[in-house]
BALOBA-1460 file (C-alpha; in Angstrom, 3 decimals):
// residues 406
<rec num="1" residu="x" x="-0.719" y="18.469" z="17.611"/>
<rec num="2" residu="x" x="-1.242" y="15.686" z="20.117"/>
<rec num="3" residu="x" x="-3.914" y="13.016" z="20.229"/>
<rec num="4" residu="x" x="-5.857" y="12.329" z="23.427"/>
<rec num="5" residu="x" x="-3.422" y="9.545" z="24.335"/>
<rec num="6" residu="x" x="-0.488" y="11.974" z="24.102"/>
<rec num="7" residu="x" x="0.941" y="10.842" z="20.765"/>
<rec num="8" residu="x" x="2.173" y="13.625" z="18.477"/>
<rec num="9" residu="x" x="0.368" y="13.874" z="15.178"/>
<rec num="10" residu="x" x="0.141" y="15.980" z="12.030"/>
<rec num="11" residu="x" x="-1.792" y="16.624" z="8.850"/>
<rec num="12" residu="x" x="-0.568" y="13.552" z="6.951"/>
<rec num="13" residu="x" x="-1.782" y="11.335" z="9.815"/>
<rec num="14" residu="x" x="-5.170" y="13.037" z="9.481"/>
<rec num="15" residu="x" x="-5.498" y="11.998" z="5.840"/>
<rec num="16" residu="x" x="-4.244" y="8.492" z="6.556"/>
<rec num="17" residu="x" x="-6.827" y="8.211" z="9.339"/>
<rec num="18" residu="x" x="-9.531" y="8.479" z="6.666"/>
<rec num="19" residu="x" x="-7.982" y="5.540" z="4.817"/>
<rec num="20" residu="x" x="-7.748" y="3.585" z="8.074"/>
<rec num="21" residu="x" x="-11.441" y="4.283" z="8.722"/>
<rec num="22" residu="x" x="-12.428" y="2.949" z="5.295"/>
<rec num="23" residu="x" x="-10.295" y="-0.137" z="5.957"/>
<rec num="24" residu="x" x="-12.106" y="-0.736" z="9.256"/>
<rec num="25" residu="x" x="-8.941" y="-0.063" z="11.282"/>
<rec num="26" residu="x" x="-10.229" y="3.113" z="12.957"/>
<rec num="27" residu="x" x="-13.656" y="4.087" z="14.270"/>
<rec num="28" residu="x" x="-15.423" y="7.452" z="14.003"/>
<rec num="29" residu="x" x="-14.186" y="8.525" z="17.436"/>
<rec num="30" residu="x" x="-10.618" y="7.876" z="16.285"/>
<rec num="31" residu="x" x="-11.089" y="9.991" z="13.166"/>
<rec num="32" residu="x" x="-12.616" y="12.762" z="15.309"/>
<rec num="33" residu="x" x="-9.542" y="12.668" z="17.573"/>
<rec num="34" residu="x" x="-7.305" y="13.399" z="14.573"/>
<rec num="35" residu="x" x="-9.725" y="15.997" z="13.181"/>
<rec num="36" residu="x" x="-9.773" y="17.984" z="16.411"/>
<rec num="37" residu="x" x="-6.095" y="17.694" z="17.320"/>
<rec num="38" residu="x" x="-3.886" y="17.209" z="14.247"/>
<rec num="39" residu="x" x="-3.608" y="20.954" z="13.482"/>
<rec num="40" residu="x" x="-4.098" y="22.758" z="16.825"/>
<rec num="41" residu="x" x="-3.434" y="26.351" z="15.761"/>
<rec num="42" residu="x" x="-2.610" y="28.698" z="12.890"/>
<rec num="43" residu="x" x="0.300" y="28.311" z="10.529"/>
<rec num="44" residu="x" x="1.317" y="25.863" z="7.821"/>
<rec num="45" residu="x" x="0.828" y="22.116" z="8.264"/>
<rec num="46" residu="x" x="3.768" y="20.928" z="10.292"/>
<rec num="47" residu="x" x="5.723" y="18.452" z="8.169"/>
<rec num="48" residu="x" x="8.179" y="18.870" z="5.308"/>
<rec num="49" residu="x" x="5.242" y="19.357" z="2.970"/>
<rec num="50" residu="x" x="5.114" y="21.599" z="-0.079"/>
<rec num="51" residu="x" x="4.621" y="25.026" z="1.528"/>
<rec num="52" residu="x" x="7.259" y="24.403" z="4.184"/>
<rec num="53" residu="x" x="9.621" y="22.902" z="1.610"/>
<rec num="54" residu="x" x="9.470" y="26.029" z="-0.532"/>
<rec num="55" residu="x" x="9.693" y="28.265" z="2.535"/>
<rec num="56" residu="x" x="12.886" y="26.469" z="3.588"/>
<rec num="57" residu="x" x="14.329" y="26.573" z="0.079"/>
<rec num="58" residu="x" x="13.675" y="30.323" z="-0.034"/>
<rec num="59" residu="x" x="16.266" y="30.528" z="2.752"/>
<rec num="60" residu="x" x="18.581" y="28.117" z="0.929"/>
<rec num="61" residu="x" x="18.503" y="30.116" z="-2.298"/>
<rec num="62" residu="x" x="19.385" y="33.286" z="-0.394"/>
<rec num="63" residu="x" x="16.038" y="35.079" z="-0.739"/>
<rec num="64" residu="x" x="14.837" y="35.002" z="2.894"/>
<rec num="65" residu="x" x="16.136" y="35.780" z="6.348"/>
<rec num="66" residu="x" x="17.058" y="33.105" z="8.877"/>
<rec num="67" residu="x" x="14.052" y="31.245" z="10.276"/>
<rec num="68" residu="x" x="11.728" y="32.075" z="7.375"/>
<rec num="69" residu="x" x="11.053" y="28.401" z="6.718"/>
<rec num="70" residu="x" x="10.775" y="27.128" z="10.275"/>
<rec num="71" residu="x" x="9.612" y="29.659" z="12.896"/>
<rec num="72" residu="x" x="6.086" y="28.677" z="14.039"/>
<rec num="73" residu="x" x="3.344" y="31.171" z="13.199"/>
<rec num="74" residu="x" x="2.378" y="31.692" z="16.846"/>
<rec num="75" residu="x" x="5.876" y="32.679" z="18.023"/>
<rec num="76" residu="x" x="6.788" y="36.314" z="18.616"/>
<rec num="77" residu="x" x="9.963" y="35.502" z="16.655"/>
<rec num="78" residu="x" x="7.743" y="35.310" z="13.561"/>
<rec num="79" residu="x" x="6.533" y="38.877" z="14.189"/>
<rec num="80" residu="x" x="10.126" y="40.024" z="14.618"/>
<rec num="81" residu="x" x="11.090" y="38.267" z="11.395"/>
<rec num="82" residu="x" x="8.296" y="40.080" z="9.529"/>
<rec num="83" residu="x" x="9.495" y="43.420" z="10.875"/>
<rec num="84" residu="x" x="13.131" y="42.672" z="10.031"/>
<rec num="85" residu="x" x="12.125" y="41.464" z="6.552"/>
<rec num="86" residu="x" x="10.312" y="44.726" z="5.803"/>
<rec num="87" residu="x" x="13.330" y="46.734" z="6.911"/>
<rec num="88" residu="x" x="15.686" y="44.543" z="4.866"/>
<rec num="89" residu="x" x="13.528" y="44.940" z="1.737"/>
<rec num="90" residu="x" x="13.832" y="48.720" z="1.996"/>
<rec num="91" residu="x" x="17.588" y="48.394" z="2.412"/>
<rec num="92" residu="x" x="17.840" y="46.165" z="-0.681"/>
<rec num="93" residu="x" x="15.743" y="48.598" z="-2.715"/>
<rec num="94" residu="x" x="17.996" y="51.468" z="-1.616"/>
<rec num="95" residu="x" x="21.092" y="49.506" z="-2.720"/>
<rec num="96" residu="x" x="19.391" y="48.433" z="-5.961"/>
<rec num="97" residu="x" x="19.866" y="44.735" z="-5.238"/>
<rec num="98" residu="x" x="17.510" y="42.770" z="-7.466"/>
<rec num="99" residu="x" x="16.171" y="39.207" z="-7.089"/>
<rec num="100" residu="x" x="18.110" y="38.085" z="-10.163"/>
<rec num="101" residu="x" x="21.326" y="39.293" z="-8.530"/>
<rec num="102" residu="x" x="20.749" y="36.593" z="-5.936"/>
<rec num="103" residu="x" x="18.820" y="33.911" z="-7.847"/>
<rec num="104" residu="x" x="21.649" y="32.728" z="-10.081"/>
<rec num="105" residu="x" x="22.180" y="29.244" z="-11.482"/>
<rec num="106" residu="x" x="24.571" y="28.447" z="-8.625"/>
<rec num="107" residu="x" x="21.967" y="29.604" z="-6.087"/>
<rec num="108" residu="x" x="19.401" y="27.211" z="-7.563"/>
<rec num="109" residu="x" x="21.926" y="24.388" z="-7.311"/>
<rec num="110" residu="x" x="22.415" y="25.303" z="-3.644"/>
<rec num="111" residu="x" x="18.644" y="25.122" z="-3.185"/>
<rec num="112" residu="x" x="18.436" y="21.704" z="-4.850"/>
<rec num="113" residu="x" x="21.242" y="20.439" z="-2.621"/>
<rec num="114" residu="x" x="19.449" y="21.608" z="0.532"/>
<rec num="115" residu="x" x="16.259" y="20.089" z="-0.903"/>
<rec num="116" residu="x" x="17.958" y="16.674" z="-0.982"/>
<rec num="117" residu="x" x="19.334" y="17.021" z="2.532"/>
<rec num="118" residu="x" x="15.989" y="18.083" z="4.013"/>
<rec num="119" residu="x" x="13.874" y="15.515" z="2.148"/>
<rec num="120" residu="x" x="11.533" y="18.108" z="0.671"/>
<rec num="121" residu="x" x="8.273" y="17.656" z="-1.215"/>
<rec num="122" residu="x" x="8.365" y="16.349" z="-4.791"/>
<rec num="123" residu="x" x="6.539" y="19.563" z="-5.708"/>
<rec num="124" residu="x" x="9.863" y="21.373" z="-5.414"/>
<rec num="125" residu="x" x="10.667" y="19.623" z="-8.711"/>
<rec num="126" residu="x" x="7.871" y="21.704" z="-10.246"/>
<rec num="127" residu="x" x="8.358" y="24.977" z="-8.416"/>
<rec num="128" residu="x" x="12.155" y="25.327" z="-8.563"/>
<rec num="129" residu="x" x="12.346" y="24.856" z="-12.368"/>
<rec num="130" residu="x" x="9.397" y="27.244" z="-12.833"/>
<rec num="131" residu="x" x="10.984" y="29.939" z="-10.660"/>
<rec num="132" residu="x" x="14.363" y="29.354" z="-12.301"/>
<rec num="133" residu="x" x="12.767" y="29.804" z="-15.727"/>
<rec num="134" residu="x" x="11.497" y="33.242" z="-14.684"/>
<rec num="135" residu="x" x="15.033" y="34.079" z="-13.533"/>
<rec num="136" residu="x" x="16.486" y="33.028" z="-16.889"/>
<rec num="137" residu="x" x="17.940" y="29.772" z="-15.522"/>
<rec num="138" residu="x" x="17.073" y="26.333" z="-16.894"/>
<rec num="139" residu="x" x="16.969" y="23.375" z="-14.501"/>
<rec num="140" residu="x" x="16.839" y="19.860" z="-15.924"/>
<rec num="141" residu="x" x="15.420" y="16.789" z="-14.174"/>
<rec num="142" residu="x" x="18.527" y="14.819" z="-15.058"/>
<rec num="143" residu="x" x="20.573" y="17.297" z="-13.035"/>
<rec num="144" residu="x" x="18.505" y="16.311" z="-10.002"/>
<rec num="145" residu="x" x="20.003" y="12.835" z="-9.843"/>
<rec num="146" residu="x" x="23.525" y="14.226" z="-10.106"/>
<rec num="147" residu="x" x="22.879" y="16.433" z="-7.067"/>
<rec num="148" residu="x" x="20.963" y="13.705" z="-5.208"/>
<rec num="149" residu="x" x="23.706" y="11.131" z="-5.772"/>
<rec num="150" residu="x" x="26.279" y="13.234" z="-3.908"/>
<rec num="151" residu="x" x="24.017" y="14.795" z="-1.241"/>
<rec num="152" residu="x" x="23.222" y="12.861" z="1.949"/>
<rec num="153" residu="x" x="19.702" y="12.939" z="3.379"/>
<rec num="154" residu="x" x="20.092" y="14.454" z="6.861"/>
<rec num="155" residu="x" x="16.474" y="14.964" z="8.006"/>
<rec num="156" residu="x" x="13.418" y="12.717" z="8.273"/>
<rec num="157" residu="x" x="10.622" y="15.170" z="8.971"/>
<rec num="158" residu="x" x="6.999" y="14.127" z="8.456"/>
<rec num="159" residu="x" x="5.880" y="12.349" z="6.336"/>
<rec num="160" residu="x" x="9.226" y="10.506" z="6.155"/>
<rec num="161" residu="x" x="9.543" y="10.415" z="9.950"/>
<rec num="162" residu="x" x="8.019" y="11.558" z="13.220"/>
<rec num="163" residu="x" x="9.646" y="14.965" z="13.606"/>
<rec num="164" residu="x" x="8.189" y="18.285" z="12.528"/>
<rec num="165" residu="x" x="9.061" y="21.778" z="11.360"/>
<rec num="166" residu="x" x="8.943" y="23.174" z="14.897"/>
<rec num="167" residu="x" x="11.575" y="20.557" z="15.820"/>
<rec num="168" residu="x" x="13.774" y="21.603" z="12.909"/>
<rec num="169" residu="x" x="13.497" y="25.199" z="14.103"/>
<rec num="170" residu="x" x="14.578" y="24.195" z="17.605"/>
<rec num="171" residu="x" x="17.505" y="22.206" z="16.174"/>
<rec num="172" residu="x" x="18.924" y="25.210" z="14.346"/>
<rec num="173" residu="x" x="16.758" y="25.476" z="11.258"/>
<rec num="174" residu="x" x="17.721" y="25.474" z="7.602"/>
<rec num="175" residu="x" x="21.021" y="27.212" z="8.217"/>
<rec num="176" residu="x" x="22.127" y="24.396" z="10.550"/>
<rec num="177" residu="x" x="21.438" y="21.885" z="7.759"/>
<rec num="178" residu="x" x="23.385" y="24.064" z="5.331"/>
<rec num="179" residu="x" x="26.290" y="24.265" z="7.796"/>
<rec num="180" residu="x" x="26.476" y="20.447" z="7.801"/>
<rec num="181" residu="x" x="26.556" y="20.404" z="3.995"/>
<rec num="182" residu="x" x="29.462" y="22.860" z="3.857"/>
<rec num="183" residu="x" x="31.635" y="20.327" z="5.692"/>
<rec num="184" residu="x" x="31.806" y="18.376" z="2.429"/>
<rec num="185" residu="x" x="31.917" y="21.440" z="0.193"/>
<rec num="186" residu="x" x="28.463" y="20.725" z="-1.195"/>
<rec num="187" residu="x" x="27.341" y="24.372" z="-1.248"/>
<rec num="188" residu="x" x="28.715" y="27.445" z="-2.989"/>
<rec num="189" residu="x" x="29.312" y="29.670" z="0.032"/>
<rec num="190" residu="x" x="30.506" y="32.667" z="-1.997"/>
<rec num="191" residu="x" x="27.019" y="33.603" z="-3.220"/>
<rec num="192" residu="x" x="25.226" y="36.803" z="-2.141"/>
<rec num="193" residu="x" x="21.992" y="36.687" z="-0.103"/>
<rec num="194" residu="x" x="19.317" y="39.144" z="1.029"/>
<rec num="195" residu="x" x="21.112" y="39.560" z="4.353"/>
<rec num="196" residu="x" x="23.778" y="41.565" z="2.491"/>
<rec num="197" residu="x" x="26.312" y="38.868" z="3.377"/>
<rec num="198" residu="x" x="27.477" y="35.768" z="1.544"/>
<rec num="199" residu="x" x="26.138" y="32.304" z="2.291"/>
<rec num="200" residu="x" x="29.393" y="31.469" z="4.067"/>
<rec num="201" residu="x" x="29.287" y="34.567" z="6.262"/>
<rec num="202" residu="x" x="25.671" y="33.825" z="7.218"/>
<rec num="203" residu="x" x="26.503" y="30.267" z="8.246"/>
<rec num="204" residu="x" x="29.318" y="31.288" z="10.618"/>
<rec num="205" residu="x" x="26.741" y="31.635" z="13.421"/>
<rec num="206" residu="x" x="24.716" y="28.519" z="12.495"/>
<rec num="207" residu="x" x="24.862" y="25.502" z="14.791"/>
<rec num="208" residu="x" x="23.351" y="22.017" z="14.795"/>
<rec num="209" residu="x" x="21.672" y="21.858" z="18.216"/>
<rec num="210" residu="x" x="20.153" y="18.388" z="17.856"/>
<rec num="211" residu="x" x="22.094" y="15.747" z="15.938"/>
<rec num="212" residu="x" x="19.234" y="13.268" z="16.363"/>
<rec num="213" residu="x" x="17.065" y="15.541" z="14.203"/>
<rec num="214" residu="x" x="19.672" y="16.988" z="11.844"/>
<rec num="215" residu="x" x="22.004" y="14.061" z="11.295"/>
<rec num="216" residu="x" x="25.714" y="14.878" z="11.082"/>
<rec num="217" residu="x" x="27.205" y="14.557" z="7.616"/>
<rec num="218" residu="x" x="29.017" y="11.389" z="8.690"/>
<rec num="219" residu="x" x="25.791" y="9.675" z="9.887"/>
<rec num="220" residu="x" x="23.087" y="10.451" z="7.303"/>
<rec num="221" residu="x" x="19.767" y="8.647" z="6.929"/>
<rec num="222" residu="x" x="21.042" y="7.754" z="3.465"/>
<rec num="223" residu="x" x="24.032" y="8.681" z="1.350"/>
<rec num="224" residu="x" x="21.755" y="9.983" z="-1.394"/>
<rec num="225" residu="x" x="19.191" y="12.783" z="-1.301"/>
<rec num="226" residu="x" x="15.477" y="12.784" z="-0.542"/>
<rec num="227" residu="x" x="14.248" y="12.954" z="-4.163"/>
<rec num="228" residu="x" x="15.034" y="10.833" z="-7.210"/>
<rec num="229" residu="x" x="14.127" y="11.295" z="-10.873"/>
<rec num="230" residu="x" x="13.286" y="8.104" z="-12.767"/>
<rec num="231" residu="x" x="13.513" y="7.577" z="-16.526"/>
<rec num="232" residu="x" x="12.371" y="4.821" z="-18.871"/>
<rec num="233" residu="x" x="9.880" y="4.015" z="-21.604"/>
<rec num="234" residu="x" x="6.974" y="4.961" z="-19.301"/>
<rec num="235" residu="x" x="8.547" y="8.364" z="-18.579"/>
<rec num="236" residu="x" x="11.076" y="9.275" z="-21.297"/>
<rec num="237" residu="x" x="11.326" y="12.839" z="-19.986"/>
<rec num="238" residu="x" x="11.324" y="11.718" z="-16.362"/>
<rec num="239" residu="x" x="9.184" y="11.430" z="-13.252"/>
<rec num="240" residu="x" x="9.916" y="12.030" z="-9.569"/>
<rec num="241" residu="x" x="9.622" y="10.208" z="-6.252"/>
<rec num="242" residu="x" x="10.367" y="11.176" z="-2.646"/>
<rec num="243" residu="x" x="12.694" y="8.241" z="-2.108"/>
<rec num="244" residu="x" x="13.397" y="9.144" z="1.526"/>
<rec num="245" residu="x" x="9.732" y="8.364" z="2.335"/>
<rec num="246" residu="x" x="9.617" y="5.010" z="0.497"/>
<rec num="247" residu="x" x="9.664" y="1.780" z="2.511"/>
<rec num="248" residu="x" x="12.847" y="-0.229" z="1.760"/>
<rec num="249" residu="x" x="10.815" y="-3.147" z="0.392"/>
<rec num="250" residu="x" x="9.239" y="-0.849" z="-2.232"/>
<rec num="251" residu="x" x="12.442" y="0.671" z="-3.620"/>
<rec num="252" residu="x" x="12.276" y="-2.051" z="-6.259"/>
<rec num="253" residu="x" x="8.877" y="-3.335" z="-7.321"/>
<rec num="254" residu="x" x="7.227" y="-5.092" z="-10.240"/>
<rec num="255" residu="x" x="3.486" y="-5.500" z="-10.439"/>
<rec num="256" residu="x" x="0.339" y="-5.327" z="-12.565"/>
<rec num="257" residu="x" x="-1.102" y="-1.959" z="-13.553"/>
<rec num="258" residu="x" x="-4.502" y="-0.891" z="-12.247"/>
<rec num="259" residu="x" x="-5.462" y="1.897" z="-14.616"/>
<rec num="260" residu="x" x="-7.668" y="4.919" z="-13.825"/>
<rec num="261" residu="x" x="-8.364" y="8.012" z="-15.924"/>
<rec num="262" residu="x" x="-8.991" y="10.310" z="-12.944"/>
<rec num="263" residu="x" x="-8.353" y="10.631" z="-9.234"/>
<rec num="264" residu="x" x="-12.052" y="10.075" z="-8.512"/>
<rec num="265" residu="x" x="-12.077" y="6.716" z="-10.314"/>
<rec num="266" residu="x" x="-9.042" y="5.556" z="-8.359"/>
<rec num="267" residu="x" x="-10.212" y="6.669" z="-4.913"/>
<rec num="268" residu="x" x="-13.569" y="4.927" z="-5.331"/>
<rec num="269" residu="x" x="-11.865" y="1.588" z="-6.039"/>
<rec num="270" residu="x" x="-9.289" y="2.079" z="-3.275"/>
<rec num="271" residu="x" x="-11.956" y="2.818" z="-0.647"/>
<rec num="272" residu="x" x="-13.977" y="-0.181" z="-1.887"/>
<rec num="273" residu="x" x="-11.010" y="-2.454" z="-1.146"/>
<rec num="274" residu="x" x="-10.352" y="-3.160" z="-4.809"/>
<rec num="275" residu="x" x="-6.574" y="-2.694" z="-4.704"/>
<rec num="276" residu="x" x="-4.468" y="-5.741" z="-3.829"/>
<rec num="277" residu="x" x="-0.901" y="-6.052" z="-2.509"/>
<rec num="278" residu="x" x="1.539" y="-5.906" z="-5.398"/>
<rec num="279" residu="x" x="-0.637" y="-3.674" z="-7.593"/>
<rec num="280" residu="x" x="0.691" y="-0.571" z="-9.355"/>
<rec num="281" residu="x" x="-2.055" y="2.074" z="-9.374"/>
<rec num="282" residu="x" x="-1.837" y="4.292" z="-12.481"/>
<rec num="283" residu="x" x="-3.751" y="7.594" z="-12.406"/>
<rec num="284" residu="x" x="-3.537" y="9.526" z="-15.669"/>
<rec num="285" residu="x" x="-4.996" y="12.579" z="-17.421"/>
<rec num="286" residu="x" x="-4.215" y="14.575" z="-14.256"/>
<rec num="287" residu="x" x="-1.117" y="16.364" z="-15.603"/>
<rec num="288" residu="x" x="-0.717" y="20.075" z="-16.411"/>
<rec num="289" residu="x" x="-2.644" y="19.789" z="-19.688"/>
<rec num="290" residu="x" x="-4.966" y="16.925" z="-18.757"/>
<rec num="291" residu="x" x="-6.031" y="18.227" z="-15.330"/>
<rec num="292" residu="x" x="-5.943" y="20.967" z="-16.441"/>
<rec num="293" residu="x" x="-3.496" y="21.963" z="-13.776"/>
<rec num="294" residu="x" x="-2.043" y="19.322" z="-11.483"/>
<rec num="295" residu="x" x="-4.257" y="18.375" z="-8.582"/>
<rec num="296" residu="x" x="-2.357" y="16.724" z="-5.767"/>
<rec num="297" residu="x" x="-3.093" y="13.009" z="-5.393"/>
<rec num="298" residu="x" x="-3.104" y="13.121" z="-1.579"/>
<rec num="299" residu="x" x="-6.407" y="11.295" z="-1.129"/>
<rec num="300" residu="x" x="-5.378" y="8.128" z="-3.031"/>
<rec num="301" residu="x" x="-1.902" y="7.943" z="-1.500"/>
<rec num="302" residu="x" x="-3.205" y="8.602" z="2.013"/>
<rec num="303" residu="x" x="-5.923" y="5.995" z="1.557"/>
<rec num="304" residu="x" x="-3.329" y="3.429" z="0.481"/>
<rec num="305" residu="x" x="-1.100" y="4.297" z="3.458"/>
<rec num="306" residu="x" x="-4.009" y="4.359" z="5.900"/>
<rec num="307" residu="x" x="-5.096" y="0.912" z="4.757"/>
<rec num="308" residu="x" x="-1.616" y="-0.398" z="5.468"/>
<rec num="309" residu="x" x="-0.748" y="-0.974" z="1.798"/>
<rec num="310" residu="x" x="2.068" y="1.566" z="1.459"/>
<rec num="311" residu="x" x="4.648" y="-1.240" z="1.707"/>
<rec num="312" residu="x" x="2.884" y="-3.317" z="-0.953"/>
<rec num="313" residu="x" x="1.366" y="-0.936" z="-3.528"/>
<rec num="314" residu="x" x="2.943" y="1.673" z="-5.821"/>
<rec num="315" residu="x" x="1.151" y="4.650" z="-7.359"/>
<rec num="316" residu="x" x="2.162" y="6.317" z="-10.611"/>
<rec num="317" residu="x" x="0.601" y="9.482" z="-12.046"/>
<rec num="318" residu="x" x="1.172" y="12.273" z="-14.522"/>
<rec num="319" residu="x" x="-0.306" y="14.479" z="-11.800"/>
<rec num="320" residu="x" x="1.478" y="15.532" z="-8.654"/>
<rec num="321" residu="x" x="1.407" y="14.699" z="-4.956"/>
<rec num="322" residu="x" x="1.105" y="16.599" z="-1.732"/>
<rec num="323" residu="x" x="4.293" y="16.915" z="0.272"/>
<rec num="324" residu="x" x="2.395" y="14.846" z="2.844"/>
<rec num="325" residu="x" x="2.524" y="11.833" z="0.517"/>
<rec num="326" residu="x" x="4.723" y="8.892" z="1.438"/>
<rec num="327" residu="x" x="5.364" y="5.468" z="-0.052"/>
<rec num="328" residu="x" x="6.263" y="4.463" z="-3.620"/>
<rec num="329" residu="x" x="4.331" y="7.397" z="-5.073"/>
<rec num="330" residu="x" x="5.786" y="8.441" z="-8.418"/>
<rec num="331" residu="x" x="4.516" y="11.638" z="-9.999"/>
<rec num="332" residu="x" x="5.070" y="14.167" z="-12.794"/>
<rec num="333" residu="x" x="5.295" y="11.393" z="-15.425"/>
<rec num="334" residu="x" x="6.387" y="13.182" z="-18.613"/>
<rec num="335" residu="x" x="5.171" y="13.368" z="-21.294"/>
<rec num="336" residu="x" x="1.719" y="13.256" z="-19.722"/>
<rec num="337" residu="x" x="-1.170" y="11.190" z="-21.067"/>
<rec num="338" residu="x" x="-3.011" y="14.190" z="-22.545"/>
<rec num="339" residu="x" x="0.090" y="15.008" z="-24.621"/>
<rec num="340" residu="x" x="0.282" y="11.465" z="-25.988"/>
<rec num="341" residu="x" x="2.687" y="10.120" z="-23.387"/>
<rec num="342" residu="x" x="3.160" y="6.362" z="-22.976"/>
<rec num="343" residu="x" x="1.280" y="6.484" z="-19.665"/>
<rec num="344" residu="x" x="-1.846" y="6.969" z="-21.808"/>
<rec num="345" residu="x" x="-1.188" y="3.603" z="-23.513"/>
<rec num="346" residu="x" x="-0.983" y="1.502" z="-20.330"/>
<rec num="347" residu="x" x="-3.653" y="-1.180" z="-20.055"/>
<rec num="348" residu="x" x="-5.069" y="-3.006" z="-17.059"/>
<rec num="349" residu="x" x="-2.735" y="-5.824" z="-16.028"/>
<rec num="350" residu="x" x="0.384" y="-4.601" z="-17.868"/>
<rec num="351" residu="x" x="3.465" y="-5.218" z="-15.752"/>
<rec num="352" residu="x" x="5.352" y="-2.134" z="-14.587"/>
<rec num="353" residu="x" x="8.864" y="-2.392" z="-13.173"/>
<rec num="354" residu="x" x="10.138" y="0.274" z="-10.761"/>
<rec num="355" residu="x" x="13.784" y="0.541" z="-9.699"/>
<rec num="356" residu="x" x="14.274" y="3.661" z="-7.582"/>
<rec num="357" residu="x" x="17.981" y="3.052" z="-6.747"/>
<rec num="358" residu="x" x="18.547" y="2.365" z="-10.456"/>
<rec num="359" residu="x" x="16.568" y="5.514" z="-11.377"/>
<rec num="360" residu="x" x="14.382" y="3.621" z="-13.844"/>
<rec num="361" residu="x" x="10.699" y="2.962" z="-14.533"/>
<rec num="362" residu="x" x="9.669" y="0.539" z="-17.272"/>
<rec num="363" residu="x" x="6.397" y="-0.579" z="-18.831"/>
<rec num="364" residu="x" x="6.953" y="-4.234" z="-19.725"/>
<rec num="365" residu="x" x="5.303" y="-4.017" z="-23.147"/>
<rec num="366" residu="x" x="7.105" y="-4.412" z="-26.480"/>
<rec num="367" residu="x" x="7.651" y="-1.298" z="-28.591"/>
<rec num="368" residu="x" x="5.711" y="-2.856" z="-31.471"/>
<rec num="369" residu="x" x="2.680" y="-3.412" z="-29.235"/>
<rec num="370" residu="x" x="2.854" y="0.175" z="-27.977"/>
<rec num="371" residu="x" x="2.980" y="1.380" z="-31.588"/>
<rec num="372" residu="x" x="-0.197" y="-0.592" z="-32.328"/>
<rec num="373" residu="x" x="-1.944" y="0.845" z="-29.282"/>
<rec num="374" residu="x" x="-0.969" y="4.354" z="-30.308"/>
<rec num="375" residu="x" x="-2.830" y="3.924" z="-33.616"/>
<rec num="376" residu="x" x="-6.134" y="3.628" z="-31.757"/>
<rec num="377" residu="x" x="-5.379" y="6.018" z="-28.880"/>
<rec num="378" residu="x" x="-7.758" y="8.947" z="-28.596"/>
<rec num="379" residu="x" x="-7.319" y="11.671" z="-26.011"/>
<rec num="380" residu="x" x="-10.458" y="12.014" z="-23.860"/>
<rec num="381" residu="x" x="-12.567" y="15.146" z="-24.120"/>
<rec num="382" residu="x" x="-11.137" y="18.014" z="-22.018"/>
<rec num="383" residu="x" x="-12.611" y="18.136" z="-18.515"/>
<rec num="384" residu="x" x="-13.028" y="21.915" z="-18.828"/>
<rec num="385" residu="x" x="-14.070" y="23.374" z="-22.175"/>
<rec num="386" residu="x" x="-14.329" y="27.107" z="-21.557"/>
<rec num="387" residu="x" x="-12.659" y="29.923" z="-19.702"/>
<rec num="388" residu="x" x="-9.124" y="30.577" z="-18.594"/>
<rec num="389" residu="x" x="-8.193" y="26.944" z="-17.927"/>
<rec num="390" residu="x" x="-8.764" y="26.007" z="-21.580"/>
<rec num="391" residu="x" x="-6.167" y="28.595" z="-22.582"/>
<rec num="392" residu="x" x="-3.864" y="27.329" z="-19.838"/>
<rec num="393" residu="x" x="-4.166" y="23.740" z="-21.133"/>
<rec num="394" residu="x" x="-3.173" y="24.832" z="-24.641"/>
<rec num="395" residu="x" x="-0.113" y="26.782" z="-23.487"/>
<rec num="396" residu="x" x="1.269" y="24.772" z="-20.554"/>
<rec num="397" residu="x" x="4.468" y="22.731" z="-20.851"/>
<rec num="398" residu="x" x="5.046" y="19.302" z="-19.341"/>
<rec num="399" residu="x" x="5.821" y="18.762" z="-15.673"/>
<rec num="400" residu="x" x="9.524" y="18.090" z="-16.250"/>
<rec num="401" residu="x" x="9.802" y="21.725" z="-17.415"/>
<rec num="402" residu="x" x="8.001" y="22.989" z="-14.302"/>
<rec num="403" residu="x" x="4.591" y="23.236" z="-16.016"/>
<rec num="404" residu="x" x="5.496" y="26.711" z="-17.264"/>
<rec num="405" residu="x" x="3.418" y="28.559" z="-19.848"/>
<rec num="406" residu="x" x="5.081" y="28.462" z="-23.239"/>
């Protein structure tokens, strides 16, 4: 959408406008401008958020036709794509081509590579392992860094930058990004896809039509991919951050923990102006088991960004984020607090050290002290005590496994 003054805007700006309002940086008329104009028509929200990320990766893994992830909902091309998709499905059924014939381990690695180049949502680090598990493929968070370390980040779509999905579509779409990656041999082009052709054959007609939007391989935004997995005593099994949307000054940070046992507790203090530059906001008991389910922490992160603190404050959670989240927002901390993870032992004022380039996250508390704290740790009462979600909480795995049911 466009604001009244002509500036382009999107959903993540809408959420940050609320934070700016609470900080006294935007009046009610300004919030109304975003409300009325940020999302002007039907379709998904327009940045590289979670739904669009997975839509794009469905192309990358070989399970969707060209344009699936990028064609705007209001275009007639979207209607044509739907028609062509229905016809293609019938053709695949006739030829007895099954999803698992396409969704192989190599195909998931292709998807993760495209993920890094596009700068996708951190939620892909939940969804891809979960889908892979159903296909009989195991993806490990530690593999993510190996792929990220050799994959350049070629796109800065919202929230990392000021370009949008419709722009990516105009520039050539997902296939154009994949074509760039093949120049360095980063994709397996021999794999089958739903088109009936291999990845390589599909990409013969792909073209990068806007090198300011899809950076050439030789001129990336960064030499490493959009997502990083961090490990350390606070997250022995890992946690994830969208490093392409982190301000340079926050790639390394050390600060005191501000500890909250729910999103609601945190947002109340943030809106009241209780978070100071340098703080590390810790929101726990919001993981798969503790939630139960993983609510996205978009309100706290947007409030921090809207108040102008995204270059000064980090946020760590065993929950997850929206794809619209930017800044030093680190999620999926595993093991989660409700499973006895170290994040449940953090106390107000503890120093936490974050080193995104070094792929580490460390709670600056001695092991002996943590052992003492564990003796008195008691998991809070479940938020939901009956119904389906209680069964879910008992069966769900940690976020690093994709929050699958065991």
